[in-house]
N, CA, C and O atoms as a GROMACS GRO file, in nm:
protein
  492
    1MET      N    1   0.096  -0.129   0.001
    1MET     CA    2   0.009   0.009  -0.046
    1MET      C    3   0.115   0.146  -0.014
    1MET      O    4   0.223   0.157   0.044
    2ILE      N    5   0.056   0.206  -0.060
    2ILE     CA    6   0.129   0.296  -0.090
    2ILE      C    7   0.069   0.438  -0.049
    2ILE      O    8  -0.025   0.480  -0.116
    3THR      N    9   0.112   0.507   0.048
    3THR     CA   10   0.067   0.672   0.084
    3THR      C   11   0.103   0.779   0.088
    3THR      O   12   0.193   0.814   0.164
    4SER      N   13   0.045   0.856   0.012
    4SER     CA   14   0.117   0.990  -0.023
    4SER      C   15   0.136   1.113   0.098
    4SER      O   16   0.120   1.079   0.215
    5GLU      N   17   0.158   1.199   0.078
    5GLU     CA   18   0.195   1.255   0.191
    5GLU      C   19   0.095   1.357   0.247
    5GLU      O   20   0.085   1.390   0.365
    6SER      N   21   0.010   1.408   0.130
    6SER     CA   22  -0.173   1.431   0.199
    6SER      C   23  -0.232   1.372   0.276
    6SER      O   24  -0.275   1.429   0.376
    7SER      N   25  -0.252   1.242   0.254
    7SER     CA   26  -0.355   1.130   0.361
    7SER      C   27  -0.261   1.105   0.475
    7SER      O   28  -0.317   1.059   0.575
    8SER      N   29  -0.099   1.129   0.487
    8SER     CA   30  -0.061   1.126   0.647
    8SER      C   31  -0.080   1.305   0.703
    8SER      O   32  -0.073   1.347   0.819
    9ARG      N   33  -0.094   1.350   0.632
    9ARG     CA   34  -0.110   1.510   0.679
    9ARG      C   35  -0.286   1.505   0.756
    9ARG      O   36  -0.319   1.553   0.865
   10THR      N   37  -0.342   1.457   0.692
   10THR     CA   38  -0.489   1.461   0.694
   10THR      C   39  -0.497   1.382   0.838
   10THR      O   40  -0.569   1.428   0.927
   11SER      N   41  -0.437   1.286   0.854
   11SER     CA   42  -0.463   1.156   0.981
   11SER      C   43  -0.367   1.227   1.063
   11SER      O   44  -0.393   1.189   1.178
   12VAL      N   45  -0.245   1.330   1.071
   12VAL     CA   46  -0.218   1.418   1.159
   12VAL      C   47  -0.338   1.512   1.262
   12VAL      O   48  -0.369   1.512   1.380
   13ARG      N   49  -0.387   1.600   1.114
   13ARG     CA   50  -0.479   1.702   1.155
   13ARG      C   51  -0.632   1.619   1.242
   13ARG      O   52  -0.722   1.667   1.312
   14ARG      N   53  -0.611   1.510   1.207
   14ARG     CA   54  -0.769   1.440   1.323
   14ARG      C   55  -0.694   1.399   1.415
   14ARG      O   56  -0.778   1.385   1.504
   15ARG      N   57  -0.588   1.367   1.463
   15ARG     CA   58  -0.577   1.323   1.630
   15ARG      C   59  -0.602   1.440   1.712
   15ARG      O   60  -0.631   1.402   1.825
   16PRO      N   61  -0.603   1.597   1.700
   16PRO     CA   62  -0.630   1.664   1.793
   16PRO      C   63  -0.774   1.646   1.805
   16PRO      O   64  -0.827   1.634   1.916
   17ARG      N   65  -0.831   1.645   1.710
   17ARG     CA   66  -1.009   1.633   1.714
   17ARG      C   67  -1.049   1.531   1.790
   17ARG      O   68  -1.144   1.551   1.866
   18ARG      N   69  -0.989   1.408   1.786
   18ARG     CA   70  -1.056   1.287   1.804
   18ARG      C   71  -0.977   1.256   1.963
   18ARG      O   72  -1.033   1.175   2.036
   19LEU      N   73  -0.839   1.326   2.018
   19LEU     CA   74  -0.824   1.337   2.160
   19LEU      C   75  -0.927   1.431   2.248
   19LEU      O   76  -0.982   1.420   2.357
   20ALA      N   77  -0.923   1.571   2.097
   20ALA     CA   78  -1.096   1.648   2.197
   20ALA      C   79  -1.181   1.589   2.211
   20ALA      O   80  -1.193   1.563   2.330
   21ARG      N   81  -1.266   1.543   2.145
   21ARG     CA   82  -1.374   1.397   2.170
   21ARG      C   83  -1.345   1.340   2.287
   21ARG      O   84  -1.405   1.358   2.393
   22ALA      N   85  -1.260   1.276   2.271
   22ALA     CA   86  -1.256   1.177   2.404
   22ALA      C   87  -1.245   1.255   2.493
   22ALA      O   88  -1.316   1.232   2.591
   23ALA      N   89  -1.170   1.355   2.497
   23ALA     CA   90  -1.189   1.424   2.649
   23ALA      C   91  -1.332   1.489   2.666
   23ALA      O   92  -1.387   1.469   2.775
   24ALA      N   93  -1.374   1.536   2.606
   24ALA     CA   94  -1.529   1.601   2.591
   24ALA      C   95  -1.656   1.442   2.654
   24ALA      O   96  -1.759   1.461   2.719
   25VAL      N   97  -1.617   1.336   2.620
   25VAL     CA   98  -1.669   1.223   2.644
   25VAL      C   99  -1.660   1.172   2.790
   25VAL      O  100  -1.761   1.140   2.853
   26SER      N  101  -1.494   1.162   2.859
   26SER     CA  102  -1.475   1.114   2.918
   26SER      C  103  -1.517   1.216   3.080
   26SER      O  104  -1.537   1.179   3.196
   27THR      N  105  -1.515   1.359   3.011
   27THR     CA  106  -1.538   1.435   3.098
   27THR      C  107  -1.717   1.440   3.112
   27THR      O  108  -1.770   1.441   3.223
   28GLY      N  109  -1.784   1.443   3.004
   28GLY     CA  110  -1.921   1.420   3.077
   28GLY      C  111  -1.973   1.290   3.123
   28GLY      O  112  -2.076   1.283   3.191
   29LEU      N  113  -1.884   1.156   3.077
   29LEU     CA  114  -1.922   1.099   3.163
   29LEU      C  115  -1.872   1.103   3.332
   29LEU      O  116  -1.948   1.054   3.416
   30ALA      N  117  -1.739   1.164   3.374
   30ALA     CA  118  -1.725   1.149   3.474
   30ALA      C  119  -1.766   1.270   3.565
   30ALA      O  120  -1.714   1.297   3.673
   31LEU      N  121  -1.875   1.343   3.501
   31LEU     CA  122  -1.972   1.458   3.579
   31LEU      C  123  -2.077   1.382   3.628
   31LEU      O  124  -2.119   1.392   3.743
   32VAL      N  125  -2.147   1.257   3.490
   32VAL     CA  126  -2.227   1.217   3.553
   32VAL      C  127  -2.205   1.122   3.676
   32VAL      O  128  -2.280   1.109   3.772
   33ALA      N  129  -2.087   1.061   3.652
   33ALA     CA  130  -2.048   0.956   3.782
   33ALA      C  131  -2.103   1.037   3.887
   33ALA      O  132  -2.205   1.020   3.952
   34LEU      N  133  -1.992   1.155   3.892
   34LEU     CA  134  -1.979   1.246   4.040
   34LEU      C  135  -2.143   1.296   4.079
   34LEU      O  136  -2.179   1.313   4.196
   35ALA      N  137  -2.202   1.308   4.003
   35ALA     CA  138  -2.377   1.369   4.009
   35ALA      C  139  -2.480   1.268   4.067
   35ALA      O  140  -2.589   1.294   4.116
   36ALA      N  141  -2.416   1.142   4.050
   36ALA     CA  142  -2.521   1.033   4.114
   36ALA      C  143  -2.519   1.046   4.239
   36ALA      O  144  -2.622   1.095   4.287
   37PRO      N  145  -2.444   1.021   4.304
   37PRO     CA  146  -2.472   1.046   4.459
   37PRO      C  147  -2.536   1.164   4.514
   37PRO      O  148  -2.535   1.175   4.637
   38ALA      N  149  -2.583   1.239   4.456
   38ALA     CA  150  -2.683   1.346   4.477
   38ALA      C  151  -2.796   1.315   4.460
   38ALA      O  152  -2.869   1.411   4.485
   39SER      N  153  -2.858   1.215   4.425
   39SER     CA  154  -2.938   1.159   4.394
   39SER      C  155  -3.005   1.038   4.520
   39SER      O  156  -3.105   0.967   4.523
   40ALA      N  157  -2.911   1.058   4.596
   40ALA     CA  158  -2.971   0.914   4.664
   40ALA      C  159  -3.058   0.988   4.768
   40ALA      O  160  -3.071   1.110   4.772
   41ASP      N  161  -3.126   0.883   4.868
   41ASP     CA  162  -3.164   0.888   4.993
   41ASP      C  163  -3.135   0.918   5.106
   41ASP      O  164  -3.027   0.874   5.144
   42VAL      N  165  -3.217   1.002   5.205
   42VAL     CA  166  -3.143   1.020   5.300
   42VAL      C  167  -3.140   0.917   5.383
   42VAL      O  168  -3.237   0.845   5.406
   43PRO      N  169  -2.957   0.898   5.467
   43PRO     CA  170  -2.927   0.778   5.528
   43PRO      C  171  -3.038   0.794   5.650
   43PRO      O  172  -3.077   0.898   5.703
   44GLU      N  173  -3.081   0.641   5.683
   44GLU     CA  174  -3.108   0.616   5.822
   44GLU      C  175  -3.107   0.666   5.978
   44GLU      O  176  -3.043   0.600   6.059
   45GLY      N  177  -3.142   0.722   5.998
   45GLY     CA  178  -3.061   0.776   6.139
   45GLY      C  179  -3.061   0.915   6.073
   45GLY      O  180  -3.044   0.978   6.178
   46TRP      N  181  -3.065   0.997   5.993
   46TRP     CA  182  -3.017   1.140   5.968
   46TRP      C  183  -3.183   1.162   5.967
   46TRP      O  184  -3.264   1.074   5.938
   47SER      N  185  -3.215   1.295   6.005
   47SER     CA  186  -3.317   1.394   5.958
   47SER      C  187  -3.358   1.446   5.843
   47SER      O  188  -3.294   1.537   5.792
   48ASN      N  189  -3.444   1.408   5.798
   48ASN     CA  190  -3.524   1.472   5.629
   48ASN      C  191  -3.548   1.646   5.679
   48ASN      O  192  -3.655   1.668   5.737
   49PRO      N  193  -3.479   1.736   5.664
   49PRO     CA  194  -3.544   1.873   5.718
   49PRO      C  195  -3.616   1.934   5.605
   49PRO      O  196  -3.584   1.899   5.492
   50GLU      N  197  -3.708   2.020   5.623
   50GLU     CA  198  -3.821   2.037   5.526
   50GLU      C  199  -3.743   2.148   5.461
   50GLU      O  200  -3.639   2.205   5.493
   51ASP      N  201  -3.827   2.160   5.359
   51ASP     CA  202  -3.745   2.238   5.222
   51ASP      C  203  -3.779   2.388   5.271
   51ASP      O  204  -3.877   2.421   5.337
   52VAL      N  205  -3.687   2.462   5.229
   52VAL     CA  206  -3.679   2.573   5.316
   52VAL      C  207  -3.790   2.693   5.179
   52VAL      O  208  -3.770   2.675   5.059
   53ASP      N  209  -3.899   2.804   5.228
   53ASP     CA  210  -3.938   2.890   5.182
   53ASP      C  211  -3.868   3.002   5.056
   53ASP      O  212  -3.781   3.086   5.081
   54THR      N  213  -3.913   2.986   4.958
   54THR     CA  214  -3.822   3.056   4.836
   54THR      C  215  -3.814   3.242   4.903
   54THR      O  216  -3.713   3.309   4.882
   55LEU      N  217  -3.922   3.293   4.972
   55LEU     CA  218  -3.944   3.419   5.014
   55LEU      C  219  -3.805   3.456   5.147
   55LEU      O  220  -3.724   3.546   5.166
   56HIS      N  221  -3.840   3.329   5.213
   56HIS     CA  222  -3.734   3.302   5.322
   56HIS      C  223  -3.590   3.289   5.312
   56HIS      O  224  -3.507   3.335   5.390
   57ALA      N  225  -3.564   3.200   5.171
   57ALA     CA  226  -3.429   3.227   5.107
   57ALA      C  227  -3.434   3.361   5.054
   57ALA      O  228  -3.361   3.442   5.111
   58LEU      N  229  -3.500   3.399   4.963
   58LEU     CA  230  -3.464   3.539   4.900
   58LEU      C  231  -3.422   3.623   4.980
   58LEU      O  232  -3.314   3.676   4.953
   59LEU      N  233  -3.492   3.662   5.099
   59LEU     CA  234  -3.432   3.752   5.193
   59LEU      C  235  -3.338   3.737   5.265
   59LEU      O  236  -3.287   3.838   5.315
   60LEU      N  237  -3.294   3.631   5.287
   60LEU     CA  238  -3.154   3.573   5.328
   60LEU      C  239  -3.052   3.583   5.288
   60LEU      O  240  -2.949   3.631   5.337
   61LEU      N  241  -3.086   3.508   5.132
   61LEU     CA  242  -2.910   3.547   5.026
   61LEU      C  243  -2.939   3.678   4.926
   61LEU      O  244  -2.875   3.697   4.823
   62ALA      N  245  -3.031   3.752   4.968
   62ALA     CA  246  -3.030   3.895   4.849
   62ALA      C  247  -3.025   4.036   4.994
   62ALA      O  248  -2.949   4.131   5.010
   63GLY      N  249  -3.131   3.991   5.063
   63GLY     CA  250  -3.167   4.110   5.125
   63GLY      C  251  -3.044   4.131   5.283
   63GLY      O  252  -3.045   4.239   5.342
   64VAL      N  253  -2.974   4.045   5.318
   64VAL     CA  254  -2.878   4.072   5.400
   64VAL      C  255  -2.745   4.170   5.333
   64VAL      O  256  -2.698   4.268   5.390
   65PRO      N  257  -2.712   4.130   5.234
   65PRO     CA  258  -2.572   4.171   5.175
   65PRO      C  259  -2.675   4.314   5.127
   65PRO      O  260  -2.600   4.408   5.155
   66LEU      N  261  -2.758   4.354   5.092
   66LEU     CA  262  -2.807   4.448   5.094
   66LEU      C  263  -2.857   4.562   5.176
   66LEU      O  264  -2.899   4.671   5.138
   67LEU      N  265  -2.845   4.513   5.296
   67LEU     CA  266  -2.916   4.560   5.434
   67LEU      C  267  -2.756   4.605   5.473
   67LEU      O  268  -2.736   4.720   5.512
   68LEU      N  269  -2.620   4.487   5.458
   68LEU     CA  270  -2.531   4.535   5.506
   68LEU      C  271  -2.453   4.657   5.392
   68LEU      O  272  -2.354   4.714   5.438
   69PHE      N  273  -2.492   4.690   5.266
   69PHE     CA  274  -2.407   4.762   5.191
   69PHE      C  275  -2.516   4.892   5.205
   69PHE      O  276  -2.483   4.997   5.150
   70VAL      N  277  -2.621   4.888   5.264
   70VAL     CA  278  -2.660   5.064   5.309
   70VAL      C  279  -2.630   5.086   5.433
   70VAL      O  280  -2.626   5.208   5.450
   71VAL      N  281  -2.597   5.007   5.563
   71VAL     CA  282  -2.524   5.029   5.661
   71VAL      C  283  -2.389   5.118   5.616
   71VAL      O  284  -2.345   5.231   5.637
   72ILE      N  285  -2.351   4.999   5.545
   72ILE     CA  286  -2.185   5.059   5.502
   72ILE      C  287  -2.203   5.221   5.463
   72ILE      O  288  -2.172   5.321   5.529
   73ALA      N  289  -2.264   5.210   5.333
   73ALA     CA  290  -2.265   5.353   5.317
   73ALA      C  291  -2.347   5.464   5.396
   73ALA      O  292  -2.343   5.582   5.364
   74VAL      N  293  -2.413   5.421   5.490
   74VAL     CA  294  -2.471   5.530   5.571
   74VAL      C  295  -2.382   5.548   5.658
   74VAL      O  296  -2.396   5.642   5.737
   75LEU      N  297  -2.272   5.467   5.666
   75LEU     CA  298  -2.202   5.480   5.799
   75LEU      C  299  -2.082   5.575   5.746
   75LEU      O  300  -2.007   5.653   5.805
   76THR      N  301  -2.093   5.543   5.627
   76THR     CA  302  -1.934   5.674   5.534
   76THR      C  303  -1.993   5.774   5.500
   76THR      O  304  -1.923   5.874   5.480
   77TYR      N  305  -2.156   5.786   5.480
   77TYR     CA  306  -2.166   5.940   5.453
   77TYR      C  307  -2.237   5.982   5.572
   77TYR      O  308  -2.297   6.087   5.553
   78LEU      N  309  -2.248   5.940   5.673
   78LEU     CA  310  -2.334   6.056   5.769
   78LEU      C  311  -2.205   6.132   5.857
   78LEU      O  312  -2.243   6.241   5.901
   79PRO      N  313  -2.076   6.104   5.889
   79PRO     CA  314  -2.023   6.254   5.935
   79PRO      C  315  -2.032   6.342   5.823
   79PRO      O  316  -2.078   6.453   5.851
   80ALA      N  317  -1.989   6.315   5.657
   80ALA     CA  318  -1.970   6.442   5.655
   80ALA      C  319  -2.111   6.507   5.640
   80ALA      O  320  -2.129   6.624   5.673
   81ILE      N  321  -2.239   6.405   5.572
   81ILE     CA  322  -2.372   6.512   5.603
   81ILE      C  323  -2.417   6.572   5.734
   81ILE      O  324  -2.504   6.659   5.723
   82VAL      N  325  -2.366   6.536   5.882
   82VAL     CA  326  -2.361   6.616   5.998
   82VAL      C  327  -2.273   6.718   5.996
   82VAL      O  328  -2.298   6.798   6.086
   83ARG      N  329  -2.172   6.749   5.925
   83ARG     CA  330  -2.072   6.845   5.932
   83ARG      C  331  -2.135   6.921   5.847
   83ARG      O  332  -2.105   7.040   5.858
   84GLY      N  333  -2.227   6.890   5.749
   84GLY     CA  334  -2.253   7.001   5.668
   84GLY      C  335  -2.225   7.012   5.531
   84GLY      O  336  -2.269   7.086   5.443
   85GLU      N  337  -2.103   6.881   5.533
   85GLU     CA  338  -2.036   6.863   5.333
   85GLU      C  339  -2.118   6.872   5.243
   85GLU      O  340  -2.227   6.827   5.280
   86LYS      N  341  -2.118   6.938   5.063
   86LYS     CA  342  -2.165   6.903   4.986
   86LYS      C  343  -2.124   6.740   4.943
   86LYS      O  344  -2.011   6.700   4.973
   87LEU      N  345  -2.201   6.664   4.885
   87LEU     CA  346  -2.167   6.521   4.895
   87LEU      C  347  -2.220   6.494   4.696
   87LEU      O  348  -2.277   6.399   4.643
   88THR      N  349  -2.168   6.626   4.638
   88THR     CA  350  -2.223   6.621   4.499
   88THR      C  351  -2.097   6.606   4.447
   88THR      O  352  -2.003   6.652   4.512
   89PRO      N  353  -2.070   6.536   4.316
   89PRO     CA  354  -1.944   6.499   4.264
   89PRO      C  355  -1.898   6.632   4.175
   89PRO      O  356  -1.961   6.674   4.077
   90GLY      N  357  -1.776   6.688   4.229
   90GLY     CA  358  -1.706   6.789   4.186
   90GLY      C  359  -1.746   6.981   4.266
   90GLY      O  360  -1.744   7.094   4.217
   91ALA      N  361  -1.775   6.928   4.398
   91ALA     CA  362  -1.847   7.006   4.514
   91ALA      C  363  -1.758   6.999   4.575
   91ALA      O  364  -1.758   7.103   4.641
   92ALA      N  365  -1.643   6.921   4.610
   92ALA     CA  366  -1.530   6.923   4.688
   92ALA      C  367  -1.418   6.996   4.651
   92ALA      O  368  -1.343   6.983   4.554
   93GLU      N  369  -1.418   7.108   4.785
   93GLU     CA  370  -1.274   7.219   4.741
   93GLU      C  371  -1.147   7.156   4.749
   93GLU      O  372  -1.140   7.043   4.796
   94ASP      N  373  -1.036   7.224   4.704
   94ASP     CA  374  -0.892   7.140   4.750
   94ASP      C  375  -0.829   7.147   4.924
   94ASP      O  376  -0.802   7.227   5.014
   95GLN      N  377  -0.831   6.975   4.885
   95GLN     CA  378  -0.801   7.001   5.046
   95GLN      C  379  -0.640   6.916   5.020
   95GLN      O  380  -0.605   6.865   4.913
   96TRP      N  381  -0.569   6.918   5.133
   96TRP     CA  382  -0.437   6.914   5.204
   96TRP      C  383  -0.442   6.824   5.292
   96TRP      O  384  -0.491   6.848   5.402
   97PHE      N  385  -0.383   6.686   5.256
   97PHE     CA  386  -0.441   6.553   5.367
   97PHE      C  387  -0.302   6.575   5.475
   97PHE      O  388  -0.185   6.550   5.444
   98GLY      N  389  -0.341   6.618   5.580
   98GLY     CA  390  -0.261   6.615   5.679
   98GLY      C  391  -0.176   6.747   5.690
   98GLY      O  392  -0.077   6.764   5.761
   99GLY      N  393  -0.239   6.841   5.601
   99GLY     CA  394  -0.147   6.994   5.652
   99GLY      C  395  -0.235   7.050   5.744
   99GLY      O  396  -0.336   7.001   5.795
  100PRO      N  397  -0.198   7.128   5.753
  100PRO     CA  398  -0.266   7.252   5.881
  100PRO      C  399  -0.382   7.312   5.887
  100PRO      O  400  -0.394   7.382   5.786
  101ARG      N  401  -0.471   7.318   5.955
  101ARG     CA  402  -0.634   7.315   5.932
  101ARG      C  403  -0.677   7.443   5.926
  101ARG      O  404  -0.793   7.469   5.893
  102GLN      N  405  -0.576   7.550   5.960
  102GLN     CA  406  -0.576   7.677   5.906
  102GLN      C  407  -0.542   7.725   5.766
  102GLN      O  408  -0.550   7.845   5.740
  103GLY      N  409  -0.505   7.641   5.678
  103GLY     CA  410  -0.436   7.709   5.576
  103GLY      C  411  -0.267   7.719   5.571
  103GLY      O  412  -0.193   7.771   5.655
  104ALA      N  413  -0.240   7.671   5.480
  104ALA     CA  414  -0.073   7.737   5.462
  104ALA      C  415  -0.096   7.899   5.470
  104ALA      O  416  -0.188   7.977   5.445
  105LYS      N  417   0.065   7.909   5.530
  105LYS     CA  418   0.028   8.102   5.570
  105LYS      C  419   0.119   8.160   5.417
  105LYS      O  420   0.240   8.141   5.403
  106GLU      N  421   0.079   8.193   5.368
  106GLU     CA  422   0.135   8.257   5.249
  106GLU      C  423   0.116   8.385   5.242
  106GLU      O  424   0.010   8.438   5.275
  107LEU      N  425   0.252   8.472   5.182
  107LEU     CA  426   0.240   8.611   5.144
  107LEU      C  427   0.150   8.653   5.005
  107LEU      O  428   0.121   8.584   4.907
  108GLU      N  429   0.121   8.781   5.034
  108GLU     CA  430   0.073   8.833   4.917
  108GLU      C  431   0.189   8.898   4.837
  108GLU      O  432   0.274   8.978   4.876
  109PRO      N  433   0.171   8.844   4.715
  109PRO     CA  434   0.295   8.880   4.621
  109PRO      C  435   0.344   9.027   4.643
  109PRO      O  436   0.262   9.117   4.629
  110GLY      N  437   0.482   9.059   4.679
  110GLY     CA  438   0.546   9.192   4.718
  110GLY      C  439   0.519   9.226   4.787
  110GLY      O  440   0.488   9.344   4.778
  111THR      N  441   0.503   9.146   4.947
  111THR     CA  442   0.514   9.193   5.117
  111THR      C  443   0.590   9.064   5.112
  111THR      O  444   0.605   8.966   5.038
  112SER      N  445   0.651   9.140   5.290
  112SER     CA  446   0.760   9.037   5.341
  112SER      C  447   0.684   9.061   5.433
  112SER      O  448   0.597   9.145   5.456
  113SER      N  449   0.756   8.924   5.516
  113SER     CA  450   0.699   8.916   5.680
  113SER      C  451   0.800   8.847   5.761
  113SER      O  452   0.887   8.782   5.704
  114ASP      N  453   0.796   8.857   5.883
  114ASP     CA  454   0.903   8.782   5.931
  114ASP      C  455   0.877   8.625   6.021
  114ASP      O  456   0.945   8.556   6.097
  115GLU      N  457   0.729   8.619   5.958
  115GLU     CA  458   0.652   8.472   6.024
  115GLU      C  459   0.679   8.383   5.907
  115GLU      O  460   0.640   8.269   5.932
  116THR      N  461   0.737   8.396   5.777
  116THR     CA  462   0.711   8.317   5.724
  116THR      C  463   0.928   8.223   5.688
  116THR      O  464   1.031   8.282   5.719
  117GLY      N  465   0.924   8.102   5.633
  117GLY     CA  466   1.058   8.082   5.658
  117GLY      C  467   1.093   8.068   5.486
  117GLY      O  468   1.046   8.148   5.406
  118GLY      N  469   1.169   7.972   5.452
  118GLY     CA  470   1.171   7.909   5.289
  118GLY      C  471   1.306   7.962   5.239
  118GLY      O  472   1.391   8.007   5.315
  119ALA      N  473   1.318   7.955   5.129
  119ALA     CA  474   1.498   7.934   5.071
  119ALA      C  475   1.523   8.106   5.160
  119ALA      O  476   1.598   8.094   5.257
  120ARG      N  477   1.475   8.244   5.138
  120ARG     CA  478   1.492   8.369   5.158
  120ARG      C  479   1.442   8.427   5.275
  120ARG      O  480   1.426   8.548   5.290
  121GLY      N  481   1.406   8.301   5.393
  121GLY     CA  482   1.344   8.380   5.524
  121GLY      C  483   1.466   8.403   5.588
  121GLY      O  484   1.576   8.348   5.576
  122ARG      N  485   1.420   8.505   5.667
  122ARG     CA  486   1.482   8.557   5.814
  122ARG      C  487   1.454   8.438   5.908
  122ARG      O  488   1.344   8.382   5.915
  123TRP      N  489   1.610   8.389   6.011
  123TRP     CA  490   1.548   8.349   6.092
  123TRP      C  491   1.603   8.418   6.237
  123TRP      O  492   1.548   8.388   6.344
   0.00000   0.00000   0.00000
């Protein structure tokens, strides 16, 4: 039997496809095998709990995180609201974090003072 290069190339190209199919089928079978114990009955001696109400589950799984979000937001914004600060975007003034509360002691252009230092300050 004589084979040409083109037939050997097609068999090389088909090999990854066959491996991919085999991997997909074996993965599917493994998942089905792993899911089989989930359909088992409750063992004797164990309690069989009642089904959970849908409303109760929604309140627990969605309501608690939402309530926690609201509490964190209120605790974050409450001090600023009590101080009377504006909370809208763009309303914040320039701030110097960790700097003096009264502002920096700046001189008007063309004036001199003994209270300030700097490169040409008088000590």
